[in-house]
C-alpha positions as CSV (number, residue, x, y, z in Angstrom):
1,X,-9.3,18.1,-9.8
2,X,-7.3,21.2,-10.4
3,X,-3.9,21.1,-12.2
4,X,-2.1,21.8,-9.0
5,X,-3.9,19.0,-7.2
6,X,-3.1,16.6,-10.1
7,X,0.6,17.5,-10.1
8,X,0.8,16.8,-6.3
9,X,-1.0,13.5,-6.7
10,X,1.1,12.5,-9.7
11,X,4.4,13.2,-7.9
12,X,3.2,11.3,-4.8
13,X,2.3,8.3,-6.9
14,X,5.5,8.5,-8.8
15,X,7.7,8.5,-5.6
16,X,5.5,5.9,-3.9
17,X,5.8,3.6,-6.9
18,X,9.5,4.0,-7.0
19,X,9.6,3.1,-3.3
20,X,7.3,0.1,-3.7
21,X,9.5,-1.1,-6.6
22,X,12.7,-0.7,-4.6
23,X,11.7,-2.2,-1.2
24,X,8.5,-4.2,-1.8
25,X,6.0,-1.8,-0.1
26,X,5.3,1.9,0.2
27,X,2.5,2.9,-2.1
28,X,-0.1,2.9,0.7
29,X,2.0,4.3,3.5
30,X,3.5,7.0,1.3
31,X,0.7,8.0,-1.1
32,X,-2.5,7.3,0.8
33,X,-2.3,10.1,3.3
34,X,-1.6,12.6,0.5
35,X,-4.3,11.3,-1.7
36,X,-6.8,11.3,1.2
37,X,-6.0,15.0,1.8
38,X,-6.5,16.1,-1.8
39,X,-8.9,13.6,-3.4
40,X,-10.4,11.3,-0.8
41,X,-12.7,9.7,-3.4
42,X,-9.7,7.9,-4.8
43,X,-9.2,6.0,-1.6
44,X,-9.0,3.0,-1.6
45,X,-10.0,1.9,-5.1
46,X,-7.7,4.0,-7.3
47,X,-4.6,3.4,-5.1
48,X,-5.3,-0.3,-5.1
49,X,-5.4,-0.3,-8.9
50,X,-2.1,1.6,-9.0
51,X,-0.6,-0.9,-6.5
52,X,-1.8,-3.8,-8.7
53,X,-0.1,-2.3,-11.8
54,X,3.2,-1.7,-10.0
55,X,3.3,-5.1,-8.3
56,X,2.6,-6.9,-11.5
57,X,5.6,-5.2,-13.1
58,X,7.8,-6.0,-10.1
59,X,6.6,-9.7,-10.1
60,X,7.7,-10.1,-13.7
61,X,11.1,-8.5,-12.9
62,X,11.8,-10.5,-9.7
63,X,9.8,-13.7,-10.5
64,X,12.8,-16.1,-9.8
65,X,13.2,-14.8,-6.2
66,X,9.6,-15.2,-5.0
67,X,9.1,-17.3,-1.9
68,X,6.0,-19.2,-3.1
69,X,5.5,-21.1,0.1
70,X,5.5,-17.9,2.2
71,X,3.2,-16.2,-0.3
72,X,0.8,-19.1,-0.1
73,X,0.4,-19.0,3.7
74,X,0.0,-15.2,3.6
75,X,-2.7,-15.5,1.0
76,X,-4.5,-18.0,3.2
77,X,-5.0,-15.2,5.7
78,X,-5.6,-12.5,3.1
79,X,-8.9,-14.0,1.8
80,X,-11.0,-13.7,5.0
81,X,-9.2,-10.4,5.8
82,X,-10.2,-9.0,2.4
83,X,-13.9,-9.8,3.0
84,X,-13.8,-8.2,6.4
85,X,-12.1,-5.1,5.0
86,X,-14.7,-4.6,2.3
87,X,-17.5,-5.0,4.8
88,X,-15.8,-2.5,7.1
89,X,-15.4,0.0,4.3
90,X,-19.1,-0.3,3.4
91,X,-20.1,0.4,7.0
92,X,-17.8,3.3,7.8
93,X,-18.4,7.0,6.8
94,X,-15.7,8.8,4.8
95,X,-14.4,10.5,8.0
96,X,-14.0,7.2,9.8
97,X,-12.1,5.7,6.9
98,X,-9.7,8.7,6.9
99,X,-9.0,8.5,10.6
100,X,-8.6,4.7,10.4
101,X,-6.2,5.2,7.5
102,X,-4.1,7.7,9.5
103,X,-4.1,5.5,12.6
104,X,-2.9,2.5,10.5
105,X,0.0,4.5,9.0
106,X,1.1,5.8,12.4
107,X,0.9,2.3,13.9
108,X,3.0,1.0,11.1
109,X,5.5,3.8,11.5
110,X,5.8,3.2,15.2
111,X,6.3,-0.6,14.9
112,X,8.8,-0.2,12.1
113,X,10.7,2.5,13.9
114,X,11.2,0.6,17.1
115,X,12.5,-2.4,15.1
116,X,10.0,-5.0,16.2
117,X,10.7,-8.1,14.2
118,X,8.2,-11.0,14.6
119,X,9.4,-14.4,13.5
120,X,8.2,-15.4,10.0
121,X,6.6,-18.6,11.3
122,X,3.5,-20.0,9.6
123,X,1.0,-18.7,12.1
124,X,2.5,-15.2,12.1
125,X,2.5,-15.1,8.3
126,X,-1.2,-16.1,8.1
127,X,-2.1,-13.5,10.7
128,X,-0.1,-10.8,8.9
129,X,-1.9,-11.8,5.7
130,X,-5.3,-11.4,7.4
131,X,-4.4,-8.0,8.8
132,X,-3.1,-6.9,5.5
133,X,-6.4,-8.0,3.8
134,X,-8.5,-5.9,6.2
135,X,-6.3,-2.8,6.1
136,X,-5.4,-3.1,2.4
137,X,-9.1,-3.4,1.3
138,X,-10.4,-0.7,3.7
139,X,-7.6,1.9,3.4
140,X,-5.2,0.8,0.6
141,X,-2.5,0.3,3.2
142,X,-1.8,-3.4,3.5
143,X,2.0,-3.1,3.6
144,X,2.9,-2.7,7.3
145,X,1.8,-6.2,8.5
146,X,3.7,-8.0,5.7
147,X,6.7,-5.7,6.0
148,X,7.0,-6.5,9.7
149,X,6.8,-10.3,9.3
150,X,9.1,-10.4,6.2
151,X,11.6,-7.7,7.1
152,X,14.5,-10.2,7.6
153,X,14.3,-10.9,3.8
154,X,16.4,-8.6,1.7
155,X,16.8,-7.4,-1.9
156,X,15.1,-9.3,-4.7
157,X,13.4,-11.9,-2.4
158,X,11.7,-9.2,-0.4
159,X,10.6,-7.2,-3.4
160,X,9.4,-10.3,-5.3
161,X,7.6,-12.1,-2.4
162,X,5.9,-8.9,-1.2
163,X,4.9,-8.1,-4.8
164,X,3.6,-11.6,-5.5
165,X,1.5,-11.4,-2.3
166,X,0.2,-7.9,-3.0
167,X,-0.6,-8.6,-6.6
168,X,-3.0,-11.4,-5.8
169,X,-4.2,-9.6,-2.6
170,X,-4.9,-6.4,-4.5
171,X,-6.9,-8.3,-7.2
172,X,-9.0,-9.9,-4.4
173,X,-9.6,-6.5,-2.8
174,X,-10.7,-5.0,-6.1
175,X,-13.2,-7.8,-6.6
176,X,-14.7,-7.3,-3.2
177,X,-14.8,-3.6,-3.6
178,X,-16.6,-4.1,-6.9
179,X,-19.2,-6.3,-5.1
180,X,-19.8,-3.6,-2.5
181,X,-20.1,-0.8,-5.0
182,X,-16.9,1.0,-4.1
183,X,-15.5,1.0,-7.6
184,X,-17.1,3.6,-9.9
185,X,-16.2,5.7,-12.9
186,X,-14.2,8.2,-10.8
187,X,-12.1,5.3,-9.5
188,X,-11.2,4.3,-13.1
189,X,-10.6,7.9,-14.1
190,X,-8.2,8.4,-11.3
191,X,-6.3,5.2,-12.2
192,X,-6.1,6.3,-15.9
193,X,-4.6,9.7,-15.1
194,X,-2.2,8.5,-12.4
195,X,-1.0,5.2,-14.0
196,X,1.7,7.0,-16.1
197,X,3.3,8.4,-12.9
198,X,3.3,4.8,-11.5
199,X,5.2,3.5,-14.5
200,X,7.7,6.3,-14.4
201,X,8.2,5.5,-10.7
202,X,8.9,1.9,-11.5
203,X,11.5,3.0,-14.1
204,X,13.1,5.3,-11.6
205,X,13.4,2.4,-9.1
206,X,15.8,0.7,-11.5
207,X,18.1,3.6,-11.0
208,X,17.5,3.9,-7.3
209,X,18.3,0.2,-6.7
210,X,21.8,0.8,-8.1
211,X,22.6,4.1,-6.4
212,X,20.6,4.5,-3.2
213,X,20.7,2.7,0.1
214,X,17.3,0.9,0.5
215,X,17.5,1.6,4.3
216,X,17.6,5.4,3.6
217,X,14.6,5.0,1.3
218,X,12.8,3.1,4.0
219,X,13.3,5.8,6.6
220,X,12.4,8.5,4.1
221,X,9.1,6.7,3.5
222,X,8.5,6.4,7.2
223,X,9.1,10.1,7.8
224,X,6.8,11.3,5.0
225,X,4.1,8.8,5.8
226,X,4.1,9.9,9.5
227,X,3.9,13.6,8.4
228,X,1.0,12.8,6.0
229,X,-0.9,10.8,8.6
230,X,-0.6,13.6,11.2
231,X,-1.8,16.2,8.6
232,X,-4.7,14.0,7.8
233,X,-5.8,13.6,11.4
234,X,-5.4,17.4,11.9
235,X,-7.6,18.1,8.9
236,X,-10.3,15.7,10.1
237,X,-10.3,17.2,13.6
238,X,-10.4,20.8,12.3
239,X,-13.3,20.1,10.0
240,X,-15.2,18.1,12.7
C-alpha cells in the first residue's frame, strides 16, 4: 500500500467512524466503497474489525440507552444471516463481491432517500437482522436494513441499540469468516494500521454530536456512499 493510498483509507475510516459513532451506522456505507476501490483485499474482514472496535466503544458510552429486547430479536435473525453471508462470500469471485457491495450501498441509499420507514415490529426486526447478517458478513455493509427498521429511534437510543446489535453481529461475522478462511495476515495488518484512525473518528464524534445536526451528517453519508458505489461499479465495468 502506497503512502497516498494509506492516507485516503485512513481519512475514510476516520470520517466513517465519526459518522458511525454519531448516528449508529455508516462505516460500511461510507468506507466500504472507498476501501474496495483502493485495497479490495481489506473487504470485508478488516472493515468488520474496525466496526467491531468502534461499536464496542459506543456501547460502553451509550450502554444505558440500549433497547435490549429489540437487540435480541434482531440477533435472532442475524445468526442464520451471518452463516449465509459467509457461504456467499466463499462462493463469489472478488468482482462479484465488489458489484454486490455497490448494489447494496445504492439500494440502501435509495430506500433511505425516499423515506421508507417500516414498522419496528418483531417480524420486521428479525428479518432486518437476517438481511444485515448476510450483507454485513459478505460485504461489511450491514447497516442499511437495521437503519431502516430503527430509524424512528433517535439520539442515544439509536446509537446504543445499533451499536449493541452490530457489536455482537460483527463478532459472529468474524468467527464465520475465520472458519471459511477469509481472515488472514493481511486482514490483521489492515486493522492494525487503520485502527488509530477509527479511534480518532470516535473522539471526533463527541464534538460532532454537540455541534452538528445528525440529519445533515446522514445526508452527507448518503451522498458520499452513493458516489463511492457508482465509482466502484464503473471501475468493475471498465476492467471487465
